[in-house]
C-alpha positions as CSV (number, residue, x, y, z in Angstrom):
1,X,70.9,77.9,140.4
2,X,72.0,74.4,141.2
3,X,75.7,73.5,141.8
4,X,75.8,71.2,138.7
5,X,74.4,73.9,136.5
6,X,76.8,76.5,138.0
7,X,79.8,74.2,137.5
8,X,78.8,73.4,134.0
9,X,78.5,77.1,133.1
10,X,81.9,77.9,134.6
11,X,83.5,74.9,132.8
12,X,81.9,75.9,129.5
13,X,82.9,79.5,129.9
14,X,86.5,78.4,130.8
15,X,86.7,76.2,127.7
16,X,85.3,78.9,125.5
17,X,87.6,81.5,127.0
18,X,90.6,79.3,126.4
19,X,89.6,78.6,122.8
20,X,89.2,82.4,122.3
21,X,92.7,83.0,123.7
22,X,94.1,80.3,121.5
23,X,92.3,81.7,118.5
24,X,93.5,85.2,119.2
25,X,97.1,83.9,119.5
26,X,96.8,82.0,116.2
27,X,95.3,85.1,114.5
28,X,98.1,87.2,115.8
29,X,100.7,84.7,114.5
30,X,99.1,84.7,111.1
31,X,99.1,88.4,110.9
32,X,102.8,88.5,112.0
33,X,103.6,86.0,109.3
34,X,102.4,88.4,106.6
35,X,103.8,91.6,108.0
36,X,106.1,92.3,110.9
37,X,108.3,95.2,111.9
38,X,110.4,96.1,114.9
39,X,112.1,99.1,116.5
40,X,115.4,98.4,114.7
41,X,113.9,99.4,111.4
42,X,113.4,95.9,109.9
43,X,110.1,95.1,108.2
44,X,109.2,91.5,107.2
45,X,106.4,90.6,104.8
46,X,105.3,87.2,103.7
47,X,103.5,87.4,100.4
48,X,101.9,84.9,98.0
49,X,101.1,86.0,94.5
50,X,98.1,84.4,92.9
51,X,95.2,84.9,90.4
52,X,91.8,85.5,92.0
53,X,88.4,86.7,91.1
54,X,87.7,90.4,91.7
55,X,85.5,93.2,90.6
56,X,87.7,96.3,90.0
57,X,85.1,98.2,88.0
58,X,81.9,96.3,88.8
59,X,82.6,93.5,86.3
60,X,84.0,90.4,87.8
61,X,87.3,89.4,86.3
62,X,90.6,87.7,87.1
63,X,93.2,89.8,88.8
64,X,96.7,89.1,90.1
65,X,96.7,89.7,93.8
66,X,98.9,89.4,96.9
67,X,97.6,87.6,100.0
68,X,94.1,87.8,98.7
69,X,94.3,91.6,98.2
70,X,94.0,93.8,95.2
71,X,95.9,96.1,95.0
72,X,98.6,94.4,97.0
73,X,99.4,95.4,100.6
74,X,100.9,98.8,101.3
75,X,104.5,98.8,102.5
76,X,105.3,101.6,105.0
77,X,108.8,102.2,106.4
78,X,111.2,104.9,107.4
79,X,114.2,106.1,105.4
80,X,117.1,103.8,106.4
81,X,114.9,100.8,107.2
82,X,115.4,97.4,105.8
83,X,112.5,95.8,104.0
84,X,112.3,92.0,103.6
85,X,109.6,90.5,101.4
86,X,109.5,86.7,101.2
87,X,107.6,86.2,97.9
88,X,106.1,82.9,96.9
89,X,104.7,82.3,93.4
90,X,101.3,80.6,93.5
91,X,100.5,81.3,89.8
92,X,100.9,77.7,88.8
93,X,101.9,78.2,85.2
94,X,104.0,81.4,85.0
95,X,106.9,83.1,86.6
96,X,106.9,86.3,88.5
97,X,109.1,89.1,89.8
98,X,108.4,92.4,91.6
99,X,110.1,95.7,90.9
100,X,110.3,98.3,93.7
101,X,109.8,101.4,91.7
102,X,112.0,104.3,92.7
103,X,114.0,102.3,95.3
104,X,117.6,102.6,94.1
105,X,118.8,99.3,95.5
106,X,122.2,100.6,96.6
107,X,124.2,97.4,97.3
108,X,121.4,95.1,96.4
109,X,121.1,95.2,92.6
110,X,119.7,91.6,92.6
111,X,116.6,92.9,94.5
112,X,115.6,95.3,91.7
113,X,113.0,92.8,90.4
114,X,113.6,92.9,86.7
115,X,113.3,89.6,85.0
116,X,116.4,88.5,83.1
117,X,118.2,91.7,84.0
118,X,118.7,91.6,87.8
119,X,117.3,88.1,88.5
120,X,115.7,85.0,87.2
121,X,112.0,84.8,87.3
122,X,110.5,83.1,90.4
123,X,109.0,79.9,89.1
124,X,105.7,78.5,90.2
125,X,105.9,77.2,93.7
126,X,109.3,78.9,94.4
127,X,110.0,81.5,97.0
128,X,112.4,84.4,96.6
129,X,113.6,86.8,99.4
130,X,113.8,90.5,98.5
131,X,115.9,92.3,101.1
132,X,116.8,96.0,100.5
133,X,117.2,99.3,102.3
134,X,114.8,102.2,101.6
135,X,117.4,104.9,101.7
136,X,115.2,108.0,101.1
137,X,111.8,109.3,102.1
138,X,109.1,109.6,99.4
139,X,106.2,108.3,97.5
140,X,106.9,105.0,95.7
141,X,105.1,101.8,94.5
142,X,105.9,98.3,93.4
143,X,104.7,96.3,90.5
144,X,105.3,93.1,88.4
145,X,108.1,93.3,85.9
146,X,107.7,90.2,83.9
147,X,105.6,90.1,80.8
148,X,102.6,92.4,81.3
149,X,101.8,91.4,84.9
150,X,101.4,95.0,85.9
151,X,98.4,95.2,83.6
152,X,97.0,92.1,85.4
153,X,96.9,94.0,88.7
154,X,100.2,93.1,90.3
155,X,101.0,96.4,92.1
156,X,100.8,98.2,95.4
157,X,101.8,101.4,97.2
158,X,105.1,101.9,99.0
159,X,105.5,104.9,101.4
160,X,108.8,105.8,103.0
161,X,108.6,108.3,105.8
162,X,111.5,110.5,106.9
163,X,114.0,108.9,109.2
164,X,113.4,109.2,113.0
165,X,114.3,112.7,114.1
166,X,114.0,114.2,110.6
167,X,111.3,116.5,109.4
168,X,109.6,117.2,106.1
169,X,110.1,120.7,104.7
170,X,106.3,121.2,104.8
171,X,103.5,120.7,107.3
172,X,100.3,118.7,107.0
173,X,97.6,117.4,109.3
174,X,96.8,114.1,107.6
175,X,97.5,112.2,104.4
176,X,95.9,110.0,101.7
177,X,97.7,107.6,99.3
178,X,96.2,107.3,95.8
179,X,97.5,104.6,93.4
180,X,96.3,105.1,89.9
181,X,95.9,102.3,87.3
182,X,94.0,101.4,84.1
183,X,92.0,98.3,83.6
184,X,91.0,96.1,80.6
185,X,88.4,93.4,80.5
186,X,90.6,91.5,78.1
187,X,93.2,89.4,79.9
188,X,96.9,90.3,79.6
189,X,97.5,86.9,77.9
190,X,95.1,87.9,75.2
191,X,96.8,91.3,75.0
192,X,100.3,89.8,74.8
193,X,99.3,87.4,72.0
194,X,97.7,90.3,70.1
195,X,100.8,92.5,70.4
196,X,103.0,89.7,69.2
197,X,100.7,88.8,66.2
198,X,101.3,89.6,62.5
199,X,99.6,92.0,61.9
200,X,99.6,93.4,65.5
201,X,96.3,93.5,67.3
202,X,96.5,96.6,69.5
203,X,95.2,96.4,73.1
204,X,93.0,99.5,72.5
205,X,92.0,101.9,75.3
206,X,91.2,100.6,78.9
207,X,87.6,100.0,80.0
208,X,88.1,101.9,83.3
209,X,90.6,104.0,85.3
210,X,91.1,102.8,88.9
211,X,91.8,104.7,92.1
212,X,93.3,102.4,94.6
213,X,92.0,99.5,92.5
214,X,88.4,100.9,92.3
215,X,86.6,102.2,89.3
216,X,83.2,102.1,87.6
217,X,82.3,100.6,84.2
218,X,78.9,101.1,82.5
219,X,77.7,103.7,85.1
220,X,78.8,107.1,86.4
221,X,79.0,108.6,89.8
222,X,78.1,111.9,88.2
223,X,75.4,110.8,85.8
224,X,72.9,113.1,87.5
225,X,74.7,116.1,86.0
226,X,73.5,115.1,82.6
227,X,76.9,115.1,80.9
228,X,77.2,111.4,80.8
229,X,75.7,108.7,78.6
230,X,75.8,106.3,81.5
231,X,73.2,105.7,84.2
232,X,73.8,106.7,87.8
233,X,75.9,104.1,89.7
234,X,73.9,102.3,92.4
235,X,76.5,101.8,95.1
236,X,76.1,100.9,98.8
237,X,79.7,101.5,99.6
238,X,80.6,97.8,100.4
239,X,81.3,96.8,96.8
240,X,84.9,96.1,95.7
241,X,84.5,98.8,93.1
242,X,82.9,101.4,95.3
243,X,85.0,104.6,95.2
244,X,87.8,105.3,97.6
245,X,86.5,108.5,99.3
246,X,88.7,111.0,101.0
247,X,87.2,112.1,104.3
248,X,88.5,115.5,105.5
249,X,88.0,118.0,108.3
250,X,87.5,121.6,107.4
251,X,90.4,124.1,107.6
252,X,93.1,121.5,107.6
253,X,96.1,120.7,105.3
254,X,96.3,117.2,103.8
255,X,99.1,115.6,101.9
256,X,97.8,113.6,99.0
257,X,100.4,111.1,97.6
258,X,99.7,110.1,94.0
259,X,101.5,107.4,92.1
260,X,100.7,106.1,88.6
261,X,101.2,102.5,87.7
262,X,99.1,102.7,84.6
263,X,99.9,100.4,81.7
264,X,99.0,103.0,79.0
265,X,97.1,106.1,80.1
266,X,98.6,109.4,81.0
267,X,96.3,111.2,83.5
268,X,95.3,114.6,84.7
269,X,94.1,115.2,88.3
270,X,91.8,118.0,89.4
271,X,89.8,118.6,92.6
272,X,86.6,120.7,92.3
273,X,87.0,124.2,93.7
274,X,90.4,123.4,95.2
275,X,93.9,124.3,94.2
276,X,96.9,122.0,95.0
277,X,100.4,122.8,96.1
278,X,102.9,120.4,94.5
279,X,105.8,119.6,96.9
280,X,107.3,116.2,95.9
281,X,108.0,114.2,92.7
282,X,109.5,110.7,92.6
283,X,110.7,110.9,96.2
284,X,112.4,114.3,95.8
285,X,111.3,117.6,97.2
286,X,110.2,120.4,94.8
287,X,110.0,124.2,95.1
288,X,106.3,124.4,96.0
289,X,104.0,125.7,93.3
290,X,100.3,126.0,93.1
291,X,98.2,124.4,90.3
292,X,94.6,123.8,89.4
293,X,95.4,120.4,87.9
294,X,98.3,118.0,87.6
295,X,99.5,115.8,84.7
296,X,100.9,112.5,85.8
297,X,102.5,109.9,83.5
298,X,103.0,106.2,84.0
299,X,105.8,105.6,86.5
300,X,105.6,109.1,88.1
301,X,104.7,110.0,91.7
302,X,103.8,113.3,93.3
303,X,102.8,114.7,96.7
304,X,100.4,117.7,96.8
305,X,99.1,119.7,99.7
306,X,95.4,120.4,99.8
307,X,93.8,123.0,102.1
308,X,90.2,122.2,103.0
309,X,89.2,125.8,103.0
310,X,86.1,125.7,100.8
311,X,82.4,125.6,101.8
312,X,82.3,122.8,104.3
313,X,78.6,122.2,103.7
314,X,79.4,120.7,100.3
315,X,81.4,117.7,98.9
316,X,83.6,118.0,95.9
317,X,84.6,115.9,92.9
318,X,88.1,114.5,92.5
319,X,88.6,113.5,88.8
320,X,91.3,111.8,86.8
321,X,91.0,112.0,83.0
322,X,93.1,110.7,80.1
323,X,95.8,112.9,78.5
324,X,98.1,112.3,75.5
325,X,95.7,109.8,73.8
326,X,92.3,110.5,72.4
327,X,90.2,109.3,75.3
328,X,87.7,106.5,75.0
329,X,87.8,105.8,78.7
330,X,85.5,107.8,81.1
331,X,87.0,109.9,83.9
332,X,87.8,108.2,87.2
333,X,85.8,109.9,89.9
334,X,85.7,110.0,93.7
335,X,84.6,112.4,96.3
336,X,86.4,114.8,98.7
337,X,84.0,114.5,101.6
338,X,84.0,117.2,104.2
339,X,83.0,115.3,107.4
340,X,80.4,117.9,108.2
341,X,78.4,116.1,105.4
342,X,77.4,112.6,104.6
343,X,79.8,110.9,102.2
344,X,76.8,109.9,100.1
345,X,76.0,113.6,99.4
346,X,76.9,114.2,95.8
347,X,78.7,117.5,94.8
348,X,76.5,120.2,93.4
349,X,78.9,121.1,90.6
350,X,79.8,118.7,87.8
351,X,83.3,117.1,87.9
352,X,86.3,119.2,86.7
353,X,86.8,119.1,82.9
354,X,90.1,117.3,81.9
355,X,92.2,119.5,79.5
356,X,91.9,118.4,75.9
357,X,94.0,115.2,75.4
358,X,96.3,116.8,72.8
359,X,96.8,120.2,74.6
360,X,100.5,119.6,75.0
361,X,101.1,123.3,75.7
362,X,99.2,122.8,78.9
363,X,101.3,119.7,79.7
364,X,104.6,121.4,79.0
365,X,103.7,124.4,81.0
366,X,103.1,122.2,84.0
367,X,106.4,120.2,83.5
368,X,108.4,123.4,83.2
369,X,107.2,124.5,86.7
370,X,108.8,121.6,88.3
371,X,112.1,122.7,90.0
372,X,114.2,121.0,92.7
373,X,114.0,122.4,96.2
374,X,117.4,123.5,97.7
375,X,117.6,120.6,100.2
376,X,120.3,118.5,101.6
377,X,118.7,115.3,100.2
378,X,119.0,116.5,96.6
379,X,122.4,116.7,94.9
380,X,123.4,119.5,92.6
381,X,123.8,118.6,88.9
382,X,127.2,117.8,87.6
383,X,128.2,120.8,85.4
384,X,129.6,118.6,82.6
385,X,129.3,115.1,81.3
386,X,131.7,112.3,80.3
387,X,129.5,110.6,77.8
388,X,126.4,111.5,75.9
389,X,123.9,108.8,74.5
390,X,121.2,109.9,72.2
391,X,118.2,107.5,72.0
392,X,115.9,107.9,69.1
393,X,112.4,106.4,69.8
394,X,110.8,104.9,66.7
395,X,108.0,102.6,65.7
396,X,109.2,100.0,63.2
397,X,108.5,96.7,61.5
398,X,110.4,93.4,61.6
399,X,109.3,90.6,59.3
400,X,105.8,92.1,59.4
401,X,105.7,92.4,63.2
402,X,105.3,95.8,64.8
403,X,108.2,96.8,67.1
404,X,109.3,99.8,69.1
405,X,113.0,100.5,68.7
406,X,115.8,102.6,70.1
407,X,118.3,103.8,67.5
408,X,116.7,101.1,65.3
409,X,117.3,98.3,67.7
410,X,114.4,96.6,69.5
411,X,115.4,95.2,72.9
412,X,115.2,91.4,73.2
413,X,116.0,90.2,76.8
414,X,118.2,87.0,77.0
415,X,117.6,84.0,79.1
416,X,120.5,84.6,81.5
417,X,120.2,87.6,83.8
418,X,122.7,90.3,82.7
419,X,123.8,90.8,86.3
420,X,125.2,87.3,86.4
421,X,126.5,87.1,82.8
422,X,128.4,90.4,83.1
423,X,129.7,89.7,86.7
424,X,131.1,86.3,85.7
425,X,132.2,87.1,82.1
426,X,129.7,84.9,80.2
427,X,130.1,86.5,76.9
428,X,127.9,84.0,75.1
429,X,124.9,85.0,77.2
430,X,124.0,88.2,75.3
431,X,124.9,90.2,72.2
432,X,128.4,91.6,72.6
433,X,127.9,94.2,69.8
434,X,127.8,97.7,71.3
435,X,124.4,99.3,70.9
436,X,124.4,102.5,68.8
437,X,124.9,105.8,70.8
438,X,123.2,108.1,68.3
439,X,121.2,108.0,65.1
440,X,122.0,109.3,61.6
441,X,122.0,113.0,61.3
442,X,119.8,113.0,58.2
443,X,116.9,111.2,59.9
444,X,113.8,113.3,59.8
445,X,112.0,113.0,63.1
446,X,108.9,114.8,61.8
447,X,108.1,112.1,59.2
448,X,107.5,108.3,59.3
449,X,110.8,106.3,58.7
450,X,111.8,106.0,55.1
451,X,112.9,102.5,55.9
452,X,110.7,101.1,58.6
453,X,112.6,97.9,59.1
454,X,114.4,97.3,62.4
455,X,116.3,94.5,64.1
456,X,116.4,93.1,67.6
457,X,119.4,93.1,70.0
458,X,120.4,92.4,73.5
459,X,123.5,94.6,73.8
460,X,124.4,96.6,76.9
461,X,125.6,100.2,77.3
462,X,128.6,99.7,79.5
463,X,129.1,102.9,81.6
464,X,132.2,104.0,83.3
465,X,131.9,103.6,87.0
466,X,131.2,107.1,88.6
467,X,131.1,108.7,85.2
468,X,128.5,111.4,84.4
469,X,126.2,110.4,81.6
470,X,123.9,112.5,79.5
471,X,120.9,110.8,77.8
472,X,119.0,112.7,75.2
473,X,115.6,111.1,74.6
474,X,114.5,112.0,71.0
475,X,110.9,111.4,70.0
476,X,109.9,111.0,66.3
477,X,106.9,110.3,64.1
478,X,105.5,106.8,64.3
479,X,104.7,104.6,61.4
480,X,101.5,106.5,60.6
481,X,101.9,110.1,59.4
482,X,101.3,112.9,61.9
483,X,101.4,110.6,64.9
484,X,104.0,111.0,67.6
485,X,103.2,109.6,71.1
486,X,104.1,110.5,74.6
487,X,106.6,108.2,76.2
488,X,107.4,108.3,80.0
489,X,110.9,106.8,80.5
490,X,111.9,105.2,83.8
491,X,115.5,104.5,85.0
492,X,116.2,101.8,87.5
493,X,118.8,102.1,90.2
494,X,119.2,105.9,89.8
495,X,117.7,109.3,89.8
496,X,118.6,111.8,87.1
497,X,118.4,115.5,86.6
498,X,115.9,116.6,84.0
499,X,117.9,119.3,82.3
500,X,115.2,120.4,79.9
501,X,112.7,119.8,77.1
502,X,112.7,121.0,73.5
503,X,110.9,120.8,70.2
504,X,112.1,119.0,67.1
505,X,115.5,117.4,66.7
506,X,118.1,118.0,69.5
507,X,121.2,119.8,68.4
508,X,124.4,120.9,70.3
509,X,123.0,124.4,70.5
510,X,120.1,123.3,72.6
511,X,122.5,122.8,75.5
512,X,122.1,126.5,76.3
513,X,118.5,125.7,77.3
514,X,119.7,123.3,80.0
515,X,118.7,124.1,83.6
516,X,121.8,123.5,85.6
517,X,120.6,125.5,88.6
518,X,117.7,123.6,90.0
519,X,116.6,120.8,87.6
520,X,114.2,118.3,89.1
521,X,115.8,115.1,90.4
522,X,113.6,112.2,89.3
523,X,113.5,108.6,88.2
524,X,110.8,109.0,85.4
525,X,110.7,111.6,82.7
526,X,108.4,112.2,79.7
527,X,109.2,113.0,76.1
528,X,106.5,114.9,74.3
529,X,105.5,114.3,70.7
530,X,108.2,115.4,68.2
531,X,110.4,116.7,71.0
532,X,113.4,115.8,73.1
533,X,114.2,115.5,76.8
534,X,117.7,115.9,78.3
535,X,118.7,113.9,81.3
536,X,121.9,113.6,83.3
537,X,122.9,111.1,85.9
538,X,126.0,109.7,87.7
539,X,126.7,106.0,87.1
540,X,127.5,105.4,90.8
541,X,125.4,102.3,91.6
542,X,127.1,99.0,90.7
543,X,124.7,96.7,88.9
544,X,122.8,96.3,85.6
545,X,119.8,98.5,85.2
546,X,116.8,98.8,82.9
547,X,115.9,102.1,81.2
548,X,112.7,101.9,79.3
549,X,109.4,103.4,78.3
550,X,106.9,102.7,81.2
551,X,104.0,102.1,78.9
552,X,103.6,98.4,79.3
553,X,102.8,97.4,75.6
554,X,105.7,99.6,74.4
555,X,108.2,97.8,76.6
556,X,106.7,94.5,75.5
557,X,107.5,95.5,71.9
558,X,111.1,96.3,72.7
559,X,111.2,100.0,73.8
560,X,114.1,99.9,76.3
561,X,117.8,99.7,76.8
562,X,120.1,98.3,79.5
563,X,122.9,100.1,81.3
564,X,125.7,98.4,83.3
565,X,128.2,100.0,85.7
566,X,130.7,98.8,88.3
567,X,129.4,95.2,88.1
568,X,132.8,93.9,89.2
569,X,132.0,95.5,92.6
570,X,128.8,93.5,93.1
571,X,129.3,90.7,95.6
572,X,127.2,88.1,97.6
573,X,124.5,87.7,95.0
574,X,122.0,85.2,96.3
575,X,122.1,82.0,94.3
576,X,118.3,82.0,93.8
577,X,118.7,85.3,91.8
578,X,120.8,83.5,89.1
579,X,119.6,80.0,89.2
580,X,118.6,80.0,85.5
581,X,120.3,80.2,82.1
582,X,124.1,79.9,81.9
583,X,124.7,81.1,85.5
584,X,122.3,78.4,86.8
585,X,124.3,75.7,84.9
586,X,127.8,76.9,85.9
587,X,127.9,78.6,89.2
588,X,125.4,76.9,91.5
589,X,127.7,76.2,94.5
590,X,127.3,77.8,98.0
591,X,124.6,80.2,99.1
592,X,125.9,83.3,97.2
593,X,127.7,84.1,94.0
594,X,130.7,86.4,94.0
């Protein structure tokens, strides 16, 4: 080889190597800009929210994604860590916020991510910094909380591990995270216009159920079993809608974290030939119990332990089917793949059959098995209460428009965030009339309302700081005879004790049914058709907090209330949180308010 040729090769290699090093450094910097963490327990994420084309179920559509991902990136931290998300709105024509579902926001109520309650919406092109402490281990998620952006795909998982040096009260060899959602081909803007029309145009049932953002429309993974009208899905595994497969080793124990961010559907999980041990709900440990299947409602999360003790020469179906509504959406399916097999090997048996949609006895039996574990992280329930609020859930009409109402008031959110208007005494910002704390005793919850008319309101339930509050969620017949729906209710900023469930109208005598020994400690609870659910919580977190049905169109139609407590103790509110409405006009000086 000549000297010229050799020198040329060396120089070329040197330039290429330098470019490679520079490229690697740039790539590292880009990755660090979107997610960084350090040993002190601080986690920084730089996110951009935007619309993009995606195929969640095999049909290309527009989804709301984060940094080009759908679902959004998973946040993982340890209890006690600080999470900092720098969120930029790239939607061009609409605002955005993100709610950190199940994170109590102790000391940071402005980071709760509820539009016009805890903060102003983040306008197109603007950036907002969410900083908060994840104070407790568990299975959580995040989602949009403005309009119906959760239905558009704005959601992701959030896993909080135990603090350094702490241990879980159960053992497992590996884990999987499953985020459940439902998906429509009709855009959320079409859905919102339909819900707000006169007469209302209902959104109807979803076209697909998604597991980690993946589902199948118009075909079935299990068509070969002959119980489907669809053809067999033709999947290579590289599609955006290819199933998320759980790969397991034989004779191990796996933790499966399940969270439901569905907009409408209540779901039931079953795994072929396998039982599950339920150990966690909404970030709180449970007395372990075994079950063949599990009901999960929108807003809930669970952890189950699965032992891979079955025939390792086979694979098994994992199915999610609709509960609580007459299903017009096929099951979501994926595969539990024993690694001794190919993941493409389909299970021999058909998928588990979802319990009948209106088998509420099955649902109630499961709910009544859920008891709190005796653990230092779970407080004992207060034996008495200072205030009781009874919330009647009804479907109503107002000037021909369909509404959902609480004690005959349909929630209408004001332009100025409650956190600012209450903190700074802006009485003109929202309705100062106290919302009703009960409903007339003669109201028949088993029949449609005699007078279906309702009104709107923006009043707030002002709670005594550190008071113990009972909330009785009372279900009733909707506008149509013999119709009463399931409603999963989610409380921001707190967990509550679920004291019990009952049939018909709640009465004082039902208190004897309360479980004050080991009630589950949760942030989301369901009320069954024509029944009641009793909750108790301590108002110990200064701020203003939403409490609402987690079914997206129900909240859109007014099914929620607002609690406020200790707001005078809230300080150093970032100015960006209150830069709209009356607070934006009057108090925009300095970097913080209060």
